[in-house]
N, C-alpha and C positions, 0 to 999 in steps of 0.2 A: 509237394506231391500234387498231381493233377488226376483228373478222371482217366486220361489216357494212360498214365503210369500204372493205374490199377487194372488196366486192360478191360474197361467196361465196354460192353457191346454198344452199338448205336441205339438199340432199343432201351438198354439200361440207362444210357445218357438221356434219352427222351423221358424216361420215368423220373429220373433225378430232377430234371428241369421242371416237370409238371408238379412234382412234390414240392419243390421250392416255391411254387406259386400258390401252394395251399389247396390244391385241387383234391376233391374227393375221389374215391375209387370209381364212382359212377361217371364223373366228369373225365377222368383219365381214360376209362373205357370208351367213352364217346369220341375223345380226341384221337385215340389210336385205332378206333374201329375194331375193338376186341371186346370180349365179354368181361364182366366184373370178376368172374372166377379166374380168368386168365390174368387179370391185373393182380389179384391176390397171390397167385403162383409166382408171377414174375417179380413182384415186390419181395417175396420171401427170398428168392435167389439174390436180389439186389442187396437186401439187408445182410445176408451171409457174406457177400463179397465186401461190403463196407465194414463188416465187423460190428454191426449194431443190432439192437433187438426191438426197436420201436420206430414208429413213423416220425416222431419228433426228433429222435437222434439221427435218423436218416436225413431229415431236412437240414439239420445243423451240419452234419458231415458233408452233405452235398454243397452247402454254401461255402464251406472251407475249400472243397475241391475245385469249385467253379470260380472262386475268387471274385464273385459278384457278377460274373458273366455267364450266359447260358452255354452249355456244351454244344459243340459244333453240330452234332447229330440232331439236336432238338429244334433248330431254327425253322426247318421246313414244317414243323407241326404247329407251332404257336405264334411265330413272329407276325404272320398276317393277321391273326386274330387279335394280337395285342395292339396292332396299329389301326384297326378299323372299327367303326361304329355303325349301327343301323337302327332303323325304326322297328319297334315291335309292339304288338298289342299285349299288354301285361295285365294279368288279373291276380291280385293278391288277396289272401285270406289271413286276417289277423285274429288270433285267439288270445284274448287279453285277460289276465287275472284281475278281477275287480276288487278283491278284498286282500288286505294284508294280514297275515297270521299274527296273533298276539305274541308277546314275548315269552309265553310259557313254552318250554321245550316240547311238551306233548302236542300242543297245537301246531307248532312249527313242523314237527315230524309228520303229522297227519296231512298238513298242507303240501309238504314236499312229496309225500307218498302219492297223493292224489294227482299232483301235477306230473310226476314221473310216469304214472300209469296212463294219463291222458297223452303225454308226449309219445309214449311207445305206440299207442293206438293210432295217433295222427300220422306218425312216421310210416306205419304199415300202409295206411290208406293212400297217403301221398305217393309212396313208392308204386303202388298198384296203378295209380292214375298218371304215373310218369311226370310228377311234379317235382318241386325242389323245396326242401324244408330248411328253415333257418331258426335259430334261437334268438328271440328278440331281447333287448335289454329289459331287465326286470323279470325274466323268467317266462315271458309270453312266447308264442309260436307264430311264425310267419311262413305260410305256404305260398309258393309262387307257381303260376302256370303261364306259359308264354315265353319264358326265357330261363335257361339257355336253349331249351327246346320248345318249339311251337307245336300246337295241335289245332285242328279245325274247330274244336269244341272246347277251348280252354275255359271260357266263362261257365259253361255247363259243368265241367269237371270241378271248378271251384265251388259252385253252389251245391253240388252233390256232396262235396267234402263238408261244407258248412252245415248242411242238414244232418249228415251222419254224426258229426260232433255234438250238435245240439240235442239230437235224439239220445245219444249215449249219455250226455250230461243229465238229461231229464230222467232217464232210467236209473242212473246211479244215485241221483239226489244227494250229492256230497256237500254237506253244509260247510265243510272246511274249505271248499274251493268254489268260488263264484266266477263265472267267465262271461265275457261278451264277445261276440263274433262279428267282425266287419269284413265286407267283401267289396273290393273296388277294382274297376277296369280303367286303364288309361293307356294312351299311346306314349311310349317312352323311347328315348335314345339310349341304347345300352351297348356295352362292348360286345363284339362278336365272340360267341363261344366262351363266355366268361361267367363267373358266378353272378347271380342277380344282385343289382345294386340296392342295398337296403335303404338308401336315401331316395329312391325313386318315388315319384308322386303317388303312384298306386299304393305303395307300401305305407307311406305316411297317411294317406287318406283312409286306408283300411284300419290302421291303428287308431285314428281319431274316431272312426265310427264304432269300433269295438269298445273303446273307453267310454262312449256315451250310451252303451246298452244297459238294459236291466239284466239281471242274471239269466243266462240261457237264451237271450234274444239274438236274432240275426238281423243286421241292417246291411243292405247292399245298395250300391249305386244303381240308378235306373238303367243306365246304359248297359251294365252287366246283366241285368234281368232281361233286357231286350235281346241282347246277343245270345243269351242262353237258350232262347226258344220258348215255346208255349208251355213247357212243362213246369215252369217256376213262376206261379202266380205271385203277385206282391200286393201288399196292402199299404195304405198311407199310415205313417207312424202317428198314432193319436197323441195330441198334446205336445208335439215336438216343435221347436222353433224353426222358422224358415231358414233355409240354407242356400248358398249359391250353388251347391252341388245337390242335384235332385236324388233323393234316396228313398228306399222303401223298407218297410219292416216285413220280413218273410215269416210266414207261419212255420213252426218247427216241423209239424206233421204235414204230409202231402194231403191237401184237401180240395183238389181240383175236380171238376166235373168233366171227364173226357168226352162225354156225349155232346156238350155244348161246344167244346173246342173242335170236335170233328165236324160239326155242322158249319163252322166258319170256313172250312177248307175241304169241300167234298172232292174226292178222287174218283175218276171214272172207272178204275179197275178194282177198287178195294172190295166191293161187295162180292165179286167173283172170287177174289183171293180168299176172303173169309169163309165163304161157302165151301170152296174146295178144300180148304184147310180143315174144316170141321168134319167133312164127309169122308175124306180119303185118309187112309192110314199109311201115309208116306210123306217124305220130306218135300219141301217146296222152297225154291230159291228165287230171290229177287235182287237184281243188280240196279242200284241207283247211280245213273251216269250223269255227270254234270261238268260244266265249266261256267263260272268258277266253282271250285270244290265246295265252297260254303253253301251254294244253292242246293247241293246234294244233302248237306246236313239238315237243312230246313225241310226237304222232302222226306228224309228219314224220320224226322220228328213228326211230320204230318201222318205218315203211315202208322207209326207207333201209337199215336193218339187214337186213330180209328180202331186199331186192334184192342186197345184198352177199353174203348167205348163198347166193343163187342164182348168185353169181359174175358179176354184171352190174356194169359200171363205173358208179360214182356220183360226180357232181360237185355240190358244195354251194356255191351262191352266197349271199352274205350282203349283202343290199341296204343301201345307206346311207340315212340319213334325209335324202333329197335333196328340194329344193324345185322342181326343174325337170327336164324330160326330158333336156336336154343333159348335165347333171351325172350323172344316173342312167345314161344310155347309156354315157358314158365309163367310169364305174366298173364297170359290168357287163361291158363288153368287156374291160377290163383284168383283172378276176377270171377271166373265161372263158379268156382267153389264158394266164394264169399257171397255172390249175388243169388245163387240157387239156395243157399242157406236162408237168405232173407225171403225168398219167394214162398217158402212154406209158412212163414209167419213174419209179416213185414215189420213187426215191432221188435223182433229179436235182434240182438247185436251181431255184428259181423264177427266171424271166428278170428281169434287172435293169431292162429297159425294155420299153415296149409298142410294138407295130408299128402301132397305130392302126386295126386292122380293126374292123368293126362287129360287134355281138353276133349279128346275123343271119348274116353270112358265116362266123363262127366256128362257130355251131350247125350250119350246113349242112355245113361241113367235118367236124364231128364225126359227123353222120349218115352221111356218105359213108364214114367210117372203119368204122362198125359201130354196133350198139345202144349207146346211152348214156342214163342217167337223170340229169336235171338237177333238183336240188332248189333252190328259191328261197325263202330265209328272209326274213321281214320283214312288216310290217303290210300287209295286202292286196297281197301280193307278186305274186299271179297277175295281178291287173289291171294292176299296174305293168309287169310283163314284157310283157303284151299291148300296152300303150301303146308300149313301145319297138319291138316287132316290127311293129306296125300290121297291118292286115288282109292286105296283100299278103305280109308276112313270114310270118304264120301259115299262109297258103296255100302258100307256097314250101316250108315244112318238113313239110307234111302227109303227104308220101309218103316221109318219112325215118324210120328206127327211133329216134325220140327219145321218151322218156317224160319229161314235164314235170310236176313237182309243185310247187304253190304254195299260198299261204295266203289266207284270206278271213275277215274278222270277221263272225260270225253276228249278224244284226240283232235277234234276239229277246233279251229281258232275262235269260232263264233260262240256267243252265249247259248247255253244249251242245258236243259235238265229233263230227264226222262226216267221212267221205270221200265226195266226190261224183265219180263216174266220168263224165267228159265225152266220152270217145271221142277221135276224131282232130281234133275241132273244138271249142274252148272257147266258140265263139260260139253253137252250136246246143245250148244247155243244156236244151232241152225233152226231149231224148232221154237225159238223164243219169239215173243211178241213185245213190241215197244209202244209205250204210251208217252208221247212227248207232252210236257206240261210247261206252264209259265207261272212262276211263283213271285214275280216282281223283284224289286231291288232292295227292299227293306229286310233286315235292319241295316243301318249304316254305322260303321265303326267310327270311333273318334278320329278326327282329322282326316277322314276318308282313307284311313289306313287299310290296306288290303292284307289282312292277316293270312289269306290263302297262300300268297306268294312266300311269305316268311316260313310257313309250314313246309312247303315244297322244297325250299332251300335248305332247311334244317335236316332234311332226310339225306342230303348229299354228303359225301365225304369232304374233308377239309380242303384237299387240292381242287376238287370240283367246285367248291364254293368260291375259291379264288378265281376260277375261270368264269364264274357267273359275273363277278365284278368286272372282268375284262370285257365280257359281252355287253354289260350294261353301259360301259364307257364308250366302246367303239362300235357297237351295233352288231357285232358278229366276229367269229374267229373261224379260221380254216379247220376243217374236220381233222386234218393231220396234226395240227398244233394241239388239239385237245387230247391226242394220244389215247391212252387206255380209258380216259374218262369221257370220251365222246358218247359212247353208248349210255353211260350213266346220265349225262345231261339230257339226252334225247328221251330217255324213259321217264324223266321227272315230270313231263307234261308241260314244262315251261318253254321248251325250245323245239325247233324243227330244223331239218337239213334241207337247205336250198342250194342245190348244185354244188355240194361240197363245202358250204359255209353254214356253220351253226348259228342261227339267229333266233331272236325271241319269236314266240308263236304269233304275236300280233303287236301293233304299235302301242296299244294300251299297256300290255305287259312290259314292253321296253321302257315306256315312260315311268311306270311305277317302280321298276327295278332301279332306274337311274335316280329317281327322286329319293327312294328309301335306302339305297345301298351306297350311293356314291356322293351325291351332291351335298355339300356343306358338312359332312360328317367324317372328315379325316383330320384328326388332330395334327398339329404342327410337329 
């Protein structure tokens, strides 16, 4: 009997093939460009047609039906991904148990209970930050940022997770469970759109760092701290042996002086923004425009530091690489809910569950509480937040003291970074003022890897990513050949339309795409 004889639809054959690869619901949703809720519904229908009741039985049944070969309808989804490799900047967080429970049943049960509670907490935070969680051998946890999905601020997301875990561990003070936390960033060659390789150098290094910690400590590689920006100060590890890898011991609690950081990077517009924000009872919007996108991240961090130095509450949202408004809205609401809970008392734990409020209702509640600055990190994050709020939502918060700062990819091919002051309405951009800035080229990623381009590529659909490879190899393709994905490619910020030919926005982008997507990374 075959899949065809069971009358499986093309989508069901795709699901069957992805299940046989061991992919999670989140990975399947990404591959098929649908929500996780849709995946669950379609899997339920598939299970019923296969006559099974679990994921494992469906995988076994699928292997029998496919006879070791993928169904015909699935090739267009994953064949390209299975045969291609690329460079990515990967940051791994290892949470390693340092103690072994005694052989007494009560001690073992207490250890397992504490580890299970920690695992549930970490899984929730990693999901909010759009990372990937793996169970390491020995019961430890490995969180990955940068693959299979990249973000402009992956090292910052990783260090934020590490600090949350360390703070939670310090509060709970569980004697039955001691943990070390290691964080490492490295340039890796990974399969395209596949599960993170647990053997990657960043994973191994993070685990080594975690195993060398004292209970509750965080040790991070220096390159990770540099890429994470100015908000993660680091101290030399006292009494530690010299290592070929430069590492730092991070304080568990945030103990930086934002006033000193602000003086290092004065901004010409920031005093006006702060004064206006304090005096006017209405919203204010700032668009951070840049190319490359990582320059915008650094400017976002600089603006946030100035606001913190002025003792204004700052909330940082880190948007997921979402494919639809529903998923994006849910993640944004959950982050807002968690982070506003902390803003009232920074030592309090993040809530374990979400109450299901909308982003708009939470932002309105924040504004009623008093002035708040909301920073939204991610590619074209300002437009994505506006999409969530819609016109009526933007109007509803216009008379509340909320400062909203988001990102936008600059369309010109030249290097550029600027802050555009939009006033209380991001729609009426004609009244905006632009402050063009220069932030330099530091920090530099390992192997000069441009993580910006990987982030922009990950946002594209699977067929569009295959077209990116063709453009990287040939230099361009005809607009007609790109078909329905032409507009998607042009809106990514990577490409331009030159007389009906889609080409890279500049030679540097072309060279980087060729080096990191094509050259030397195609297995035989």
